[in-house]
C-alpha angles and dihedrals in degrees: 000000000000092000088059093062092055097071130047105265121184117234134178123203135243121318089014093327101121141026120237121239123275125178116234116225126159093251093050127085119263127222114309115252093245096061108110119250091233091065091052096055108019093145098048125197126322118248138182127217128186119200131193104227120197121201106034111131107164149013090277090060092048091048093052093049092046092048092049094048093045091055092063113095117259097024108143098179138353120192121187121203110190095179093059097028096236138131122200117200127188109197145163110248096216092062105038138002135215093259093054088050093050091049090049091054090048093049086061089059107266133110110244130190128182107238108239099220090052095044093098119064113253129216109253131204129185119222123193119206132181112223118202124198102036112137109170143006092279090063094050091045091052091053095044092051092049089052095047091051091062115101109245096030110119099180137359129192124185118188116199095195094056094030090225136121126215114197128187105204140161108246091207091067105030139013133214093254088063090051091053090049090052093053093045089050089062088059102261133115113248123200119183115232101174137352101205087226094110139022098220127046135160138182121218129192113211119201121202099041107133105158139042087241089061090047092054092043092057093043092052089049095051092044092054088064118104113248095024106131104174143359124202116188130200106191094188090064099026087238124158117194111195128190111199145163105258092205090061108034141357146199096277089059088054095051093047092051092049095049094048094046120110114338091348092250095130124102116198125198137164111274113246108259118247095196132160092283093053091046092051092050089051092050092051092049089051092051092043092051090045090053095047092049090048089053090052088065102025098055091059091044090052092046093051095049102033110024112021089053090072096049108085102217095044092042090058092049094050094045090055109124119235105176119008105307094346109118133204091243093055090051091049094050092045094052094045096044094051099074089046091054103046107019106032091028093046091106090066093054093047091047092050093047092050091047096046091044089064094043099256133106128218142177089282088063091053091047092046093047094047098046094043093051089053094042099045097042085054090049089052089048093049096048090046089053091051091052097042133068097204107028112112107204131207117197131196098205088128088056095058097041098043090045091055091045096052091045092053089047089053093048091049091053090044093051090046091050093043090053088062094054087072097049090114093066093044090054090050092050088049091061091071108095120240097221140028136196107237116206122208113208131193124224092278095051097256118144112253100175143346122221131180112230139174112276090235094058093066113125133202111275091019110144109229128196115219117198122206110278094015124115122258102257099206145004111270145103135278118262097171139015139026128251145136117258124205105221097167091111091063107025103023089235106149100202121074110247122231114243129194137151112320098019122121126244131197124226112247098034122115126246111224116195120345137051115262129191110203135185113226114236104165122031138172115358090356093067123107092243092051091048094049088051090051091049093052090044091052090048092053088050095054116091123232112230089242088066087073089076090059091042093052094046090049093062093062100024103086097042091046091051090051091050091050093045092052090043091050091051093044093046095052092041093051091044090053094045093052096037096253090154136026120278089231090072090068114091112244091241092055144052129218095271093053093047090053091046090055090051090050095047092047092053088051099051101036093061110094124193089172095074090054093049093049098045096088109025095051091050093048089049093053094042096050089045092053091044089054092053089049091052095257115118111200117196100218145298096308090059089048095050093046094046096055086059094051114129100157129048124195113204129200114215115217111065092358105063092012130056091249091226102108121189131194109249103175142011125203121187121205095188130044110262140129109273090224094057092044093056092043089061098046093039090053087055098042096043085079091059128075098201113127090239095053090047089053091052092048090048092050091047089058091069088070095054128081093212089068119188098020109036125171109231126200118270116272114208129193090018112188127186111208105200112236095006118056143265140296129203144153111243122175089349091302126118107238120192119182119179150085131312097270089056092053090050092048089053092049093243111154116233113210122224095251089053087054091051091050093051091048091051092047092050094048087060090055089252127133116242116214120193125217122207122186116190094343097310126105105246107169151359120221122197114213123188123202105188119225118254114264113263092015090129093048092048093056088047093054090048088055090053086052088053092248116139118222127214131178119216115181143164090220124101121282096250096054092040093049093049093050089047090052091050093053097037100249112147102190116063131177114189135186092028123164120217091263092047089053089056092044091055091050088054092048087054093051091046089057091056104268129136100222132207116190119205117197146128111207142076088253086059096054097086090053093044090055093043092053125091087236122016116202117194126198108240093229090057133094130302090243096053090048093051094047092052130085094212128037119203102206097187093054085226117145086216090072092066086066089046092051092052096042094047091046088053093047091048095054095043083056090052091049090053090046090054094044089053094042095047095035090051092054093042091052103031098052097056089045090050089047088057101258089148095040099085094050101034107013090237116144129173111232111222094247092057089045089055090049090052091048090054091046093054094061091046092050094053091052092045088050089054091046090060086075088073087077093056115141129196118248106282094236090063093060089059090049092051094053090050088050094053089053093050095043089055089072093060 
């Protein structure tokens, strides 16, 4: 199923309204000449328009413009920038144009002008960049703002949870090196993951290269190869990064060229990948090492200040004076805490400097201020004790060192937990086999040799041998052998799928019982597995609208905390100075200034912007990952947020509510003729169509032929496909028209009363009636049945119990549509709907206050999928429908509609819980740290405990999101799926 949505597949809708999917491989036939051009390119190209909009003053204005534009058919994305009075719209040209969008904005009440420099569509590339050093939402917002400010950048998304940026940019204006420089100017390390300039890229390590001449020799040899687009060389690592066209060349060619260059002394291998998982492991190790080193110094500091002071012998030794009032214990604590403050804690200084340099403040600023206040006051106290004979100092060295240690522990646990949020991607990537058996064939197709190669070295058109129990090494099709393949890890389909010559296979699936020889068609980043991984990664990058709350708070959070901290210190200091509280409140080891300082530091370090920043993205990451493992691909936070609000679902009929495998159940002739001849004529016309009903007719016609599975049909001339109606052709000098009632009426073909009765009888049984005209005279009526999907009625019933209204909108006739609707329990039916009418119905429902989801599978569903708040595409549907949708149901099971809604609701309840915890923690923690409980209870929060609480808050939010990994579908769905498997086995 998944493989099908990775190539353009032509599909026609209900009642000859859409074509069914067919994979395109070099050895398979292409579109027949007669298929209309509109069916090949219904969606059209994607374009971007930017409008200058005058009159917008607030978020409400922006919301009204965005809502109006998004209601238009074919709108992919609309972004309103109130500050710059701009509206950017991404749209499909076949559904809507720039002028219609402009008029829609003006209908809302604002003056709109298409900006001339944006009037023409620009080429867009997508660049993915890893960003090291971000700690909170303020960091990610700073980087995102810097990227958005660059000319040529159309869209930039920075995800704190994944520490990655995805940038849509115009390569004619800006290149990816400038993007990297912009990120590094904000103070963070930027590492390029992919440029978007090519689909295939590989990194090779070359051993034996000793001189620059050798390097140039290899580079020139590689550049001479056809299909090589770009080469990037890192001489320090002897690494060659090649971008190439996979349909022209491949990695084995590069290795052969390198190893045969010069004196054949070079050895080329694939460079070890430094992907996200390796980066995360390294980050975890760094925090772990830093934490252990901090413990080495902090534990002695803690012991000398908190424990040894109560052991008489040790206390005497530590209190021994060295110079004036300066004691041994103070010197020890000063010496031990200094490395923690300035070497181990250097990352906080670096992060603070980078943030402040760009006019923002993050968590590092709070930590640096808090620990510096404690450390430098302690230094002042120690120096004063060394120069005074009567000053009794009290130091806070343990506060600064313990604070840094606890924060490092918290960051270590946080990074460890965040790494687990992307387990779904890691599991998907692990499906790719490490090795493959490459077959070399002669001209006659006989096997000459077998060779085991690295799975990453497979090239397009390679012939690969798949043994029983082994993973399929690449997307392709079977050229020899028979077997069953377990595709559950990709599609979620529980049953092994039978495979024989000509059938497609998906890389990463498991061959069950027979040997297969397959021809590779899609390799590397073009494979189904890679594209699913990319889809999940993109989903995890996309921000949910609810994230805007955290982004907004983060702008003011740190400055506000600094003000609160200073105010807390000042209030307690002044209260002590002017006897605002009893002297008995002050601990014996402190004075009023030191007590105020501790309260101020506690406020500064207990406040945690990180928990707020992680509340949404971590839950979205886990939710989308869990969805992928359940066969539900959710395209980001926007889709998740919209899905949890859905209260109305619009279903397509054919292939959505029905199985999509129609069969001819009866034939009634109105004229005397031989049934075999009748079916030869209509099969000759229908064989040029890929509509499910057409395929059903052709399959049924084969029963009347002796040549069985591969019959030769008469030639059909002047073939015409009439979208939504049927087909016309000349066969054996006879005009054949096959289609629905409206087609016959359009062609001025009379429909006798008995044919009308047959149609009514057929429709009453939830079957589709097809009329056949030969030379302008109605000759026969076919009844075609497309069974309901198993459990369809139960799914509608469960949706009702979830307070979700179900509606069916179909291009089929009223009789058939009404019968199907009654059978499944849908009360509202709209029949005979064209694609634009489906989209219009969705908009009407939205106008009446519903949050609408559309479930469909064909080209004629894509306008409605785009118009709906949430578009859900059936995984076996068309490329276009899947691209237009927000959620892809890979297993093509209706039950997954419920899974998608239920998972989105669970995810958003988790996000709400995260926000309640993150906001509640700060709202309660800051007053307690400021000493709100001290007057009544004597309880105060030492700074090091406040720091530990701050670290724990981030970890708790991530762990709360991780609980989504244990999500289970509603129990009643499991029973339905088992029932579905049993029924589908019959087809």
